[in-house]
C-alpha positions in Angstrom: 1.2 22.5 -28.1 0.3 20.5 -25.0 1.8 20.9 -21.5 2.0 18.7 -18.4 0.4 20.0 -15.2 1.0 18.5 -11.8 -1.9 18.9 -9.4 -0.5 18.6 -5.8 -3.2 17.9 -3.3 -3.2 18.7 0.4 -2.7 15.1 1.5 0.5 14.7 -0.4 -0.9 13.0 -3.5 0.1 14.4 -6.9 -1.9 13.8 -10.1 -0.7 14.7 -13.7 -2.8 15.9 -16.5 -2.1 17.0 -20.1 -3.5 20.4 -21.1 -3.8 21.0 -24.9 -3.3 24.3 -26.6 -6.0 26.8 -25.6 -7.5 24.4 -23.0 -8.0 25.6 -19.4 -6.5 23.5 -16.6 -10.0 22.9 -15.1 -11.3 21.5 -18.5 -8.3 19.2 -18.8 -8.6 18.0 -15.2 -12.3 17.2 -15.6 -11.7 15.4 -18.9 -9.2 13.3 -17.0 -11.8 12.6 -14.3 -10.0 14.6 -11.7 -12.6 16.7 -10.1 -10.7 19.7 -8.7 -12.9 22.2 -6.8 -15.0 24.2 -9.2 -18.3 26.1 -9.3 -18.7 28.9 -11.9 -16.2 27.7 -14.6 -15.6 31.3 -15.8 -13.6 33.2 -13.2 -16.5 34.6 -11.2 -16.5 32.7 -7.9 -12.9 31.9 -7.0 -13.9 28.4 -5.8 -11.1 26.7 -7.8 -8.3 29.1 -6.5 -4.9 27.4 -6.5 -1.3 28.3 -6.1 1.2 28.0 -9.0 4.4 26.5 -7.6 6.3 26.7 -10.9 5.8 27.4 -14.6 4.3 30.1 -16.8 0.7 30.6 -17.7 -1.9 33.1 -19.0 -4.2 33.8 -16.2 -7.2 34.5 -18.5 -10.1 36.8 -17.6 -11.8 36.8 -14.2 -13.5 39.1 -11.7 -11.4 40.8 -9.0 -13.8 39.3 -6.5 -12.6 35.9 -7.5 -8.9 36.8 -7.5 -7.4 40.0 -6.3 -4.4 41.7 -7.9 -2.3 41.0 -4.8 -3.2 37.3 -4.8 -2.2 37.1 -8.5 1.2 38.6 -7.7 1.6 36.1 -4.9 1.1 33.2 -7.3 -2.5 32.4 -6.9 -4.5 31.5 -10.0 -7.8 30.2 -11.2 -7.6 26.8 -13.0 -11.0 27.5 -14.6 -9.6 30.5 -16.6 -5.9 29.9 -16.8 -4.1 28.3 -19.8 -0.5 26.9 -19.4 2.4 28.3 -21.4 4.8 25.7 -20.0 4.6 22.7 -17.7 3.1 23.7 -14.3 2.9 22.5 -10.7 -0.3 23.7 -9.0 -1.1 23.3 -5.3 -4.8 22.4 -5.1 -6.8 23.4 -2.0 -8.4 20.1 -1.3 -7.5 16.4 -0.7 -7.1 13.9 -3.4 -10.4 12.3 -2.5 -12.0 14.8 -4.9 -9.7 13.5 -7.6 -11.1 10.0 -7.3 -7.7 8.5 -6.4 -9.2 6.0 -3.9 -8.6 2.3 -4.1 -10.5 0.2 -6.7 -13.9 -1.4 -6.0 -14.6 -5.0 -6.8 -17.8 -7.0 -6.9 -17.8 -10.8 -6.5 -19.7 -13.7 -4.9 -19.4 -15.6 -1.7 -17.9 -19.1 -2.1 -17.7 -20.3 1.5 -18.9 -19.4 5.0 -17.0 -22.0 7.1 -17.4 -22.2 10.9 -13.9 -22.9 12.2 -14.9 -22.6 15.9 -17.8 -21.3 18.0 -16.3 -17.8 17.7 -14.6 -17.7 14.3 -15.8 -18.0 10.7 -13.7 -18.3 7.5 -15.3 -16.1 4.8 -14.2 -16.8 1.3 -15.2 -15.0 -1.9 -14.4 -15.7 -5.6 -11.4 -13.7 -6.9 -13.1 -11.1 -9.2 -13.0 -12.1 -12.8 -11.2 -9.9 -15.2 -10.2 -7.5 -12.4 -6.7 -6.3 -11.8 -6.5 -7.1 -8.1 -3.0 -7.2 -6.7 -2.3 -7.2 -2.9 0.7 -7.8 -0.6 0.7 -10.4 2.1 -0.7 -8.7 5.2 -2.9 -6.1 3.5 -6.7 -5.8 3.9 -9.9 -4.8 2.1 -13.0 -2.9 3.2 -15.9 -5.3 2.7 -19.4 -3.9 2.3 -21.8 -5.7 4.6 -24.6 -7.0 2.5 -27.9 -5.3 3.3 -26.3 -2.3 4.8 -24.4 0.9 3.7 -21.5 0.1 6.0 -18.1 -1.6 5.5 -15.9 -3.7 7.7 -12.2 -4.3 7.2 -10.5 -7.7 7.0 -7.0 -8.9 6.2 -6.4 -11.5 3.4 -5.4 -14.9 4.8 -4.6 -16.2 1.4 -1.8 -15.7 -1.1 -1.8 -13.2 -4.0 -3.2 -14.9 -7.2 -5.5 -17.3 -5.4 -8.8 -18.1 -7.2 -10.5 -17.8 -3.8 -9.9 -14.9 -1.4 -10.3 -15.8 2.3 -10.7 -13.9 5.5 -11.0 -14.7 9.2 -13.9 -13.2 11.1 -14.6 -13.3 14.8 -18.3 -13.5 15.7 -19.5 -10.8 18.1 -23.0 -10.5 19.4 -24.6 -7.6 17.7 -21.8 -7.1 15.2 -23.1 -6.1 11.8 -20.9 -8.5 9.8 -21.3 -11.2 12.5 -25.1 -11.0 12.2 -24.9 -11.4 8.4 -22.6 -14.4 8.6 -24.5 -16.1 11.3 -28.0 -15.5 10.0 -28.3 -15.0 6.3 -24.9 -15.5 4.5 -24.9 -18.2 1.9 -22.7 -19.3 -1.1 -23.6 -17.3 -4.2 -24.4 -14.0 -2.3 -23.1 -10.9 -4.1 -20.6 -9.0 -2.1 -18.2 -6.1 -2.8 -15.1 -4.6 -1.4 -12.5 -1.9 -1.9 -8.8 -2.2 -1.6 -6.2 -3.3 -1.1 -5.3 -1.1 1.8 -2.7 -0.9 4.5 1.1 -0.8 4.9 1.3 -3.9 7.1 2.8 -6.4 4.7 5.8 -8.8 4.5 9.0 -6.9 3.7 11.7 -8.6 1.6 14.7 -9.4 3.7 16.9 -12.3 4.7 17.0 -11.6 8.5 14.9 -13.7 10.8 11.3 -12.8 11.3 9.1 -13.1 14.5 5.4 -13.2 13.8 3.0 -12.5 16.7 -0.8 -12.9 16.2 -3.7 -12.4 18.6 -7.0 -14.0 17.7 -8.2 -13.3 14.2 -5.0 -11.3 13.8 -3.8 -14.7 12.5 -5.3 -13.9 9.1 -2.6 -11.6 7.7 0.1 -13.8 9.3 -1.3 -16.8 7.3 -1.1 -14.7 4.2 2.6 -14.0 5.0 3.3 -17.6 5.7 1.6 -18.8 2.6 3.5 -16.3 0.5 6.8 -17.5 2.0 5.7 -21.1 1.2 4.8 -20.3 -2.4 8.2 -18.6 -3.0 10.2 -21.5 -1.6 11.6 -19.2 1.2 14.2 -20.7 3.6 14.0 -17.6 5.9 14.0 -18.3 9.6 10.5 -17.5 10.9 8.9 -18.1 14.3 5.2 -17.6 15.1 3.6 -17.1 18.5 -0.1 -17.3 18.2 -2.3 -16.2 21.1 -6.0 -16.7 21.9 -8.3 -16.0 24.8 -10.1 -19.4 25.0 -9.9 -22.8 23.3 -13.0 -21.7 21.3 -10.9 -18.9 19.7 -8.1 -21.2 18.5 -8.3 -22.0 14.8 -6.2 -23.1 11.8 -3.8 -25.3 13.8 -3.8 -27.9 11.0 -2.9 -25.2 8.5 0.0 -24.1 10.7 1.2 -27.7 11.1 1.1 -28.1 7.3 3.0 -24.9 6.8 5.7 -26.0 9.3 6.1 -29.2 7.3 6.6 -27.4 4.0 8.7 -24.4 5.3 12.1 -25.5 6.4 12.8 -22.4 8.5 9.3 -22.1 10.1 8.6 -22.9 13.7 5.6 -22.0 15.8 3.9 -22.1 19.2 0.5 -21.0 20.5 -0.9 -20.1 23.8 -4.3 -19.6 25.5 -4.9 -17.1 28.3 -7.9 -19.0 29.8 -6.6 -20.9 32.9 -9.1 -23.7 32.0 -7.5 -24.3 28.6 -6.6 -27.7 27.3 -3.7 -26.2 25.3 -0.2 -27.1 26.3 0.8 -23.4 26.9 -1.2 -21.2 29.2 -0.5 -17.5 29.3 0.1 -14.5 27.0 2.1 -14.1 23.8 4.9 -12.1 25.6 5.6 -15.1 27.8 6.6 -17.2 24.8 9.0 -14.8 23.1 12.5 -16.3 23.7 15.9 -14.5 23.4 16.7 -16.7 20.4 13.6 -15.4 18.6 14.9 -11.8 18.9 18.4 -12.6 17.4 20.0 -9.8 19.4 17.7 -7.3 17.8 18.5 -8.1 14.2 14.9 -9.4 13.6 11.8 -8.2 11.8 8.8 -8.4 14.1 5.3 -8.6 12.6 2.5 -8.2 15.1 -1.3 -8.2 14.5 -3.6 -7.8 17.5 -5.5 -5.4 19.7 -3.8 -2.2 21.0 -3.0 -3.5 24.5 -1.2 -6.5 23.0 0.9 -4.2 20.8 1.8 -2.1 23.8 2.6 -5.2 25.9 5.0 -6.5 23.3 6.6 -3.1 22.9 7.0 -3.0 26.7 8.5 -6.5 26.6 11.2 -5.3 24.1 12.1 -2.4 26.4 12.4 -4.7 29.4 14.7 -7.0 27.4 16.7 -3.9 26.1 16.0 -5.1 22.5 15.3 -2.7 19.7 14.2 -4.8 16.7 15.6 -3.7 13.3 12.0 -3.6 12.1 8.8 -3.6 14.2 5.7 -3.7 12.0 2.3 -3.8 13.7 -1.4 -3.7 13.0 -3.7 -2.7 15.9 -7.4 -3.3 15.8 -10.3 -2.9 18.2 -13.9 -4.1 18.0 -16.8 -2.1 16.6 -19.1 -3.7 19.2 -18.6 -4.3 22.9 -16.7 -7.5 23.8 -15.6 -9.0 27.1 -12.3 -8.4 28.7 -9.4 -10.8 28.4 -10.3 -12.4 25.1 -7.1 -11.7 23.1 -4.7 -14.3 24.3 -2.7 -11.4 25.8 -4.9 -10.5 28.6 -6.4 -7.6 26.6 -9.6 -6.7 24.8 -10.3 -9.2 22.1 -9.6 -8.7 18.4 -12.8 -8.0 16.6 -14.5 -9.3 13.5 -15.0 -5.7 12.5 -11.8 -3.7 12.3 -12.4 -0.1 11.3 -9.8 1.2 8.9 -10.1 4.5 7.1 -10.2 4.9 3.3 -9.6 8.6 3.8 -6.8 10.4 5.6 -8.1 13.3 7.7 -6.6 16.7 7.3 -3.7 17.5 9.6 -4.7 19.1 12.9 -2.4 20.8 15.3 1.2 19.6 15.5 2.4 17.3 18.4 5.6 15.5 19.9 6.4 11.9 20.9 8.0 8.7 19.8 7.1 5.5 17.9 3.4 6.0 17.4 1.6 5.6 14.1 -1.7 7.2 13.2 -5.0 5.4 13.7 -7.2 4.5 10.7 -10.9 4.8 11.3 -14.3 5.0 9.6 -16.0 7.2 12.3 -19.5 5.9 11.8 -18.5 2.4 12.7 -17.3 3.3 16.2 -19.6 2.7 19.1 -17.3 4.0 21.8 -15.4 7.1 22.6 -11.6 7.3 22.4 -9.2 10.0 23.8 -8.7 12.6 21.2 -5.0 13.5 21.1 -5.1 14.8 17.5 -4.8 18.3 18.6 -1.2 17.7 19.7 -0.1 14.9 17.3 1.1 14.7 13.7 1.4 11.2 12.1 1.3 10.0 15.7 4.4 12.0 16.6 4.0 14.5 19.5 5.4 17.8 18.2 4.2 20.4 20.6 3.7 18.8 24.1 2.1 20.3 27.1 4.4 22.4 29.2 5.2 22.1 32.8 5.7 25.4 34.7 9.4 25.0 35.6 12.5 27.0 35.2 12.7 25.8 31.6 9.1 26.8 30.9 8.0 29.9 29.1 9.1 33.2 30.7 8.0 36.6 29.5 5.9 36.5 26.4 5.3 33.6 24.1 6.8 33.4 20.6 5.3 36.0 18.3 2.3 34.5 16.3 4.1 34.9 12.9 7.2 33.2 14.2 5.3 30.4 15.8 3.3 29.9 12.6 6.5 29.4 10.7 7.7 26.8 13.2 4.4 25.0 13.1 4.5 24.9 9.3 7.9 23.3 9.2 8.5 20.3 11.5 11.4 17.8 11.2 12.3 19.3 7.9 8.8 18.8 6.3 6.2 21.4 5.4 3.0 20.3 7.1 0.7 23.2 6.0 0.7 25.4 3.0 0.8 29.2 3.0 -2.7 30.6 2.4 -4.1 33.9 1.3 -3.5 36.4 4.0 -1.1 34.1 5.9 2.4 34.9 7.0 4.7 34.7 4.0 7.6 32.2 4.0 10.7 34.1 2.8 14.4 33.7 3.5 15.9 36.1 6.1 17.6 38.9 4.1 19.7 40.3 7.0 22.8 41.7 5.3 24.9 40.8 8.3 24.1 37.1 7.5 25.0 36.1 4.0 22.7 33.4 2.7 24.8 31.3 0.3 23.5 28.9 -2.3 24.5 25.8 -0.3 23.4 27.0 3.1 19.9 25.7 3.5 19.5 24.6 7.1 20.0 25.8 10.7 20.5 23.0 13.2 19.8 20.6 10.5 16.2 21.7 9.6 15.7 22.7 6.0 13.1 25.4 5.6 13.9 27.4 2.5 16.6 28.0 0.1 18.3 31.1 -1.3 18.1 29.9 -4.9 15.9 31.3 -7.6 13.9 28.2 -8.3 10.4 27.1 -7.2 9.9 23.8 -5.4 8.5 21.2 -7.6 5.9 20.1 -5.1 4.9 20.9 -1.6 4.1 17.9 0.6 2.0 17.7 3.7 2.6 15.1 6.3 -0.7 13.1 6.4 -2.4 12.5 9.7 -5.6 10.8 10.9 -7.7 10.9 14.0 -7.1 8.5 16.9 -9.6 5.7 17.0 -9.8 1.9 16.8 -7.3 0.9 14.1 -3.7 1.6 13.6 -0.9 0.4 11.4 2.7 1.3 12.0 6.3 0.4 12.0 9.3 1.3 14.1 13.0 1.2 13.4 16.1 2.5 15.0 17.1 6.1 14.1 18.7 6.8 10.8 21.7 8.0 12.8 22.0 4.6 14.6 21.5 2.0 11.9 20.7 1.2 8.3 17.3 -0.1 9.2 15.4 2.9 7.8 17.1 2.6 4.4 16.2 -1.1 4.3 12.6 -0.2 5.3 12.3 2.3 2.5 13.7 -0.3 0.0 11.2 -2.9 1.3 8.3 -0.5 1.0 9.2 0.5 -2.6 9.6 -3.2 -3.6 6.2 -3.8 -2.2 4.7 -0.9 -4.1 6.5 -2.1 -7.2 4.6 -5.4 -7.0 1.3 -3.5 -7.0 1.9 -1.2 -10.0 4.4 -2.9 -12.3 2.8 -3.4 -15.7 -0.2 -1.4 -14.6 0.8 2.3 -15.1 -0.8 4.1 -17.9 1.3 6.1 -20.5 0.1 9.3 -18.7 1.3 8.0 -15.4 4.6 7.0 -16.9 5.0 10.5 -18.3 4.3 12.0 -15.0 6.8 9.7 -13.3 9.4 10.6 -15.9 8.8 14.3 -15.3 9.6 13.9 -11.7 12.7 11.8 -12.5 14.1 14.4 -14.9 13.5 17.1 -12.3 16.1 15.5 -10.0 18.8 15.5 -12.6 19.0 19.3 -12.8 20.6 19.5 -9.3 23.5 17.1 -9.6 26.6 17.3 -11.8 28.5 14.0 -11.7 29.2 13.2 -8.1 28.5 16.8 -6.8 25.2 18.4 -5.8 24.5 21.6 -7.7 21.8 22.3 -5.2 21.3 19.7 -2.5 18.1 21.2 -1.1 16.4 21.3 -4.5 17.5 17.7 -5.1 16.0 16.5 -1.8 12.7 18.2 -2.8 12.5 16.7 -6.2 13.8 13.4 -5.0 11.1 13.2 -2.4 8.4 13.9 -5.0 9.8 11.2 -7.2 9.7 8.6 -4.5 6.3 9.7 -3.3 4.9 9.1 -6.8 5.4 5.3 -6.7 3.3 5.0 -3.6 0.7 7.4 -5.0 0.4 5.2 -8.0 -0.7 2.3 -5.8 -3.8 4.2 -4.8 -3.1 3.1 -1.3 -2.7 6.2 1.0 -1.5 4.0 3.8 1.6 3.0 1.9 2.4 6.7 1.2 1.8 7.4 4.9 4.1 4.6 5.9 6.8 5.9 3.7 6.3 9.4 5.1 6.3 8.1 8.7 9.8 6.5 8.1 11.1 10.1 8.1 13.4 9.5 5.1 12.5 12.8 3.5 12.9 14.7 6.7 16.3 13.0 7.3 17.4 13.8 3.8 16.3 17.5 4.2 18.2 17.6 7.5 21.3 15.7 6.5 21.8 16.7 2.8 21.0 20.4 3.2 24.6 21.4 3.0 26.0 18.3 1.4 28.3 18.5 -1.6 28.9 14.8 -2.6 26.4 12.3 -4.0 26.7 8.9 -5.6 27.0 9.8 -9.4 24.3 7.2 -10.3 21.6 8.4 -7.9 19.8 10.8 -10.3 20.4 8.5 -13.3 18.8 5.7 -11.3 15.5 7.6 -11.3 15.4 7.7 -15.1 16.4 4.1 -15.4 13.7 3.1 -12.9 11.0 4.9 -15.0 12.4 3.1 -18.1 12.0 -0.3 -16.4 8.4 0.5 -15.4 7.6 1.7 -18.9 9.0 -1.6 -20.3 7.2 -3.6 -17.6 10.5 -5.2 -16.7 9.9 -6.3 -13.1 13.4 -7.8 -12.4 15.2 -4.7 -13.8 13.0 -2.4 -11.7 13.6 -4.5 -8.6 17.4 -4.5 -9.1 17.4 -0.7 -9.7 15.3 0.1 -6.6 17.6 -2.1 -4.5 20.8 -0.6 -5.9 19.4 2.9 -5.6 18.6 2.4 -2.0 22.2 1.3 -1.3 23.6 4.3 -3.2 21.2 6.6 -1.3 22.4 5.1 2.0 26.1 5.7 1.1 25.3 9.3 0.1 23.4 9.9 3.4 26.1 8.3 5.6 28.8 10.4 4.1 26.7 13.6 4.5 26.0 12.7 8.1 29.6 12.5 8.9 30.3 15.8 7.1 27.4 17.3 9.1 28.9 16.2 12.4 32.2 17.7 11.3 30.6 21.1 10.4 28.7 21.3 13.7 32.0 21.1 15.6 33.5 24.5 16.3 36.7 25.1 14.3 38.6 26.7 17.2 38.3 25.2 20.7 40.2 25.9 23.9 39.3 22.9 26.1 38.3 23.8 29.7 38.4 27.6 29.2 34.8 28.0 30.6 34.9 25.0 33.0 33.1 25.9 36.2 31.5 29.0 34.7 27.8 29.7 34.2 27.3 31.4 30.9 24.0 32.9 29.7 23.6 33.3 25.9 20.6 35.1 24.4 19.5 34.6 20.8 20.9 31.0 21.0 18.5 29.3 18.7 20.4 30.0 15.6 23.1 32.0 13.9 25.9 33.6 15.9 24.2 32.9 19.2 23.9 29.2 18.5 27.6 29.0 17.4 28.7 30.8 20.6 26.8 28.3 22.6 28.4 25.4 20.7 31.9 26.9 21.4 31.3 27.5 25.1 29.8 24.0 25.5 32.9 22.5 23.8 35.0 24.5 26.3 33.2 23.2 29.4 30.8 26.0 30.2 27.5 25.5 32.0 24.9 27.1 29.6 21.6 28.9 30.0 20.3 29.4 26.5 17.6 31.9 25.8 15.5 32.7 22.8 11.8 33.3 22.1 11.7 30.4 19.6 11.3 26.9 20.9 14.1 25.9 18.6 16.4 26.8 21.4 15.2 23.7 23.4 16.6 21.4 20.7 20.0 23.2 20.9 20.1 22.8 24.7 19.2 19.2 24.5 21.9 18.5 21.9 24.6 20.3 23.8 23.9 19.3 27.3 26.3 16.8 28.9 27.0 15.7 32.5 30.1 17.9 32.6 28.7 20.9 30.8 24.9 21.0 31.2 22.7 23.2 29.1 19.2 24.4 29.8 16.8 26.4 27.6 14.6 29.3 28.7 11.9 30.8 26.4 11.8 34.6 26.8 10.8 37.7 24.9 13.8 39.9 25.6 12.2 43.0 24.1 10.4 43.4 27.4 11.7 43.9 31.0 9.5 41.1 32.2 11.1 38.6 29.7 14.7 39.7 30.5 14.2 39.7 34.3 12.5 36.4 34.3 15.3 34.9 32.2 18.0 36.0 34.7 15.8 34.9 37.7 15.5 31.5 36.1 19.3 31.2 35.7 20.0 32.4 39.2 17.3 30.1 40.6 19.0 27.1 38.9 22.7 27.9 39.3 22.9 30.6 42.0 25.0 32.9 39.8 25.8 34.1 36.3 29.5 34.4 35.5 29.1 35.5 31.9 26.1 37.0 30.1 26.4 37.2 26.3 23.7 39.3 24.5 23.3 38.4 20.8 19.6 39.2 20.1 19.1 41.7 17.3 19.4 42.0 13.5 18.2 44.1 10.6 14.6 43.6 9.6 14.3 45.9 6.6 16.8 47.4 4.1 15.8 50.7 2.6 16.7 54.5 2.6 15.7 56.1 5.9 13.0 58.2 4.2 11.3 55.0 3.1 10.8 53.7 6.6 7.3 54.2 8.1 7.3 55.0 11.8 6.1 51.6 12.9 9.0 49.9 11.1 11.5 52.2 12.8 10.0 51.3 16.2 10.2 47.6 15.3 13.9 47.9 14.4 14.6 49.6 17.8 12.6 47.1 19.7 14.4 44.2 18.1 18.0 45.5 18.2 18.3 47.8 21.2 15.8 46.8 24.0 17.0 43.2 24.3 20.5 44.3 25.1 19.4 47.1 27.4 17.0 45.0 29.4 19.4 42.0 29.6 22.2 44.2 30.9 19.8 45.7 33.4 18.7 42.3 34.6 22.1 40.7 34.9 24.3 43.6 36.3 22.8 43.6 39.9 23.8 40.0 40.4 27.3 40.4 39.1 27.8 43.5 41.3 26.6 41.6 44.3 29.0 38.7 43.6 31.8 41.1 42.8 32.7 39.6 39.5 31.3 38.9 36.0 31.5 39.7 32.4 28.9 41.1 30.0 29.5 40.7 26.2 27.2 42.6 24.0 26.9 42.1 20.2 26.8 45.3 18.3 27.5 45.8 14.5 29.7 47.8 12.1 26.4 48.8 10.5 26.6 52.0 12.6 28.4 53.2 9.5 26.4 51.7 6.6 23.6 52.3 4.2 19.9 51.5 4.1 19.5 50.6 7.7 19.5 53.8 9.8 17.1 52.6 12.5 19.2 49.4 13.0 22.4 51.5 13.0 20.8 53.7 15.7 20.0 50.7 17.8 23.5 49.3 17.5 24.9 52.7 18.3 22.9 52.5 21.4 24.5 49.1 22.2 27.9 50.7 21.9 26.9 53.5 24.3 25.5 51.0 26.8 28.7 49.0 26.6 31.0 52.1 27.2 28.8 53.7 29.9 28.0 50.5 31.9 31.7 49.5 31.8 32.5 52.7 33.7 29.9 52.1 36.4 30.7 48.3 36.7 34.5 48.3 36.8 34.8 49.3 40.5 32.7 46.2 41.3 34.9 43.8 39.4 32.6 43.5 36.4 33.7 43.9 32.8 31.4 45.0 30.0 32.7 44.6 26.4 31.2 44.1 22.9 32.0 42.9 19.4 30.8 44.6 16.2 30.3 41.9 13.6 30.4 42.6 9.9 28.7 40.6 7.3 28.6 36.9 8.4 28.0 33.9 6.3 25.5 31.6 7.9 22.7 29.2 7.1 19.2 30.7 6.6 17.3 31.4 9.8 14.5 29.0 10.6 12.6 31.9 12.0 12.8 34.9 9.6 13.2 38.4 11.1 11.1 40.0 8.4 9.3 39.5 5.1 12.4 40.2 2.9 12.4 42.3 -0.2 8.9 42.5 -1.7 9.8 44.0 -5.2 12.6 44.8 -7.5 13.2 48.2 -5.8 13.6 46.6 -2.4 15.9 43.9 -3.8 18.0 46.7 -5.4 18.3 48.5 -2.0 19.2 45.2 -0.3 21.8 44.4 -2.9 23.4 47.8 -2.5 23.6 47.1 1.3 25.3 43.8 0.6 27.8 45.3 -1.8 28.7 48.1 0.6 29.2 45.5 3.4 31.7 43.5 1.3 33.4 46.6 -0.1 33.9 48.0 3.4 35.8 44.8 4.4 39.5 45.1 3.7 39.5 41.3 3.3 36.7 41.6 0.7 34.6 38.9 2.1 32.0 38.0 4.7 33.1 36.4 8.0 32.2 33.0 9.3 30.3 31.9 12.4 33.5 30.4 13.8 35.3 33.8 13.4 32.5 35.7 15.2 32.3 33.1 18.0 36.0 33.2 18.5 36.1 37.0 19.2 33.0 36.8 21.5 34.4 33.8 23.5 37.8 35.5 23.8 36.2 38.6 25.3 34.0 36.5 27.6 37.0 34.5 28.9 39.5 35.3 31.6 42.1 35.7 28.8 40.5 39.2 28.3 40.5 40.1 32.0 42.2 43.4 31.4 39.8 44.5 28.6 36.6 46.4 29.4 34.5 49.2 27.8 35.8 48.2 24.4 33.8 47.4 21.2 35.9 45.1 19.0 35.1 45.2 15.3 35.0 41.7 13.7 34.5 42.7 10.1 37.7 42.0 8.1 39.1 45.5 8.7 35.8 47.5 8.6 35.9 49.6 11.8 32.3 50.7 11.4 
């Protein structure tokens, strides 16, 4: 019996193989020409070590040096010795380059070397005979420079299906391709190229398009225009073509001819040289008129050097226009060129445009907006560029530099294990995989916070689920190093418009054209495997498990782009953020369009039948259904983030400090107080608190974040100093930090775990009270609300119970001391509380069946102790805390209020 095995590589590519009975995974992979890492082939070296994400297998025989018992328990395996007993998903510790998934290579001959101007040559080659070359208008190939080992990248200027493939090349003194074309090139020369590459191509749409081309950036624009002409398009399209000098202006007769045959096409050109004979002198931005932008409902396609792209982007900002789609292709020369040769007052477009065939592994994460990664072949660069890769991911700044202000770090930084989790999950997407010896990713098992099957996100970021299934695949967001070539696209946020959904549909329709009728039976089988996986998590119009659906749905959509063998298309899809948005928005969704999952199966059927029109219709319809599902979930999510109980204005004019505000009860208290007009200072040692503060802050009720380790006096005192420094006072200080880390009988706790429980659940409250009370005494008023727990009378968490008993004692004793000074000190004692999983886990969770049994006993006791027989909600916990914090409770002090459905603790 054979089994299907999915090999998921580090750069997001998944390849499928069939493993026959008795065959090892490595043997099957190599027979399929997928060269996974391998050395010894018999379980001796461990070179091939992988992670099994799902499925059953016989691990075979191997040495412990190659795979330890602990690694095997954690899901690691050796493909060279393992044999599948079911379908498997394996995470392979290498990029797909080793699997030979690169674009195809073609060999042909030169048919024309035509000098169009003193600076520009038209290179034409014969379309390879018998080759299955398909490209989209705007894509490029890497051409090997005859007589060298190097390649240069050029965009097609012709239409798909042409007998002759044409490119525009700018001649640059000393340029490798320029020298070949000027000195030795002749008709009949052998020449080879790989491709097609790139995600810059014409998207199908009816809205007007604005084309902007600088220098030889006209080539992909010509391909777009010729494609529109061949399809009989009536779409409104305007082109602004810029050049540096009259010598750089080419193909004007071609543009005139296209204008005659395309009813909706108009164009203009300009030259930046003041001595030009052209009618228009200046830069491209000077000839973009309001009517070309259609009030923002326009698709902009721009090909030119980086300064030109930035100038156009700046022009849009100045005009307060955000195009529905902004697709750009930046390029820079491999050899030095003069300034002001682009037609936009910038460095000239080059004949040699480096674009990478490989995607570099992700580096450190980073944060920013609207930047796409650069594509580069490093050995073609002859200049240095600023390396921002240590702080960027797919061009997006994730962890920016910090300024030492009130909102900067105070106390100690986030613990290494917690920061590692945050770094591995950004905007809802896993960006690095767990490795041997790394911090384990497990759901928080705090019994005071019940993790339900449909609770899979905190503040909208999906990290893990509480269900007993394995993810089908793990995807990494690809990134590349900054350098001389960049392709990207920009759209309004998914929360602001439908543009992202349209962009995904357009990308998928483009990918369809590249692969329809070309998928092997093995590829179809893999595609169907992914389609079928999505159906398990929907039942009619309801999600059975929305988080699992988004995981499998993402793998299904990725596969189409993977099948194109064009990593840039997969990267463009990833950069749209659709998967991240789905993970964020659908995490707790319940409704879905009843045809969404069935669409996946029907799409595979259409591909298997080679039915292009059926596949196109299904992809378009599926995009619309996905949009409807997302829109409904977004509205539901807005509703669920709004506190259920609100007393408007109750905290107006008050400065309220909330610790542990990044998630759980602390976050919900912050939301409630913000809704009631309070000025917030939100503290946590996780950077997640910054996003909460940004979301909640308004002109009337500002919110500011402070990063602090409250287990130390330094962290607590710095937090209070920061709040006093900004606002001059603290009216209410709410201390939420704490929570069970482990669950086991007391005699099973080693000393270090006991100390950790006390550090986590006692010291933050003690230090925070000590830091806040002097200021409240000095001002003669104030309220401290501590958060304890009814776990002071519960099983399998004696150290935690001791810590919370200490919180009760702090509350009672401090209330006695503070009352004469007009300061109240109160506390709540929450019982089990239903909440989304924590994005930063408190601990590793149960490690084996015994620990799971202890934990379940704790949960059962928590529910049984509640007279109402259930867990509470975040709204219910926040209601009690906010009542005690408000003036409505002005005659209450020294009291610990149980909020546990009748369990008094």
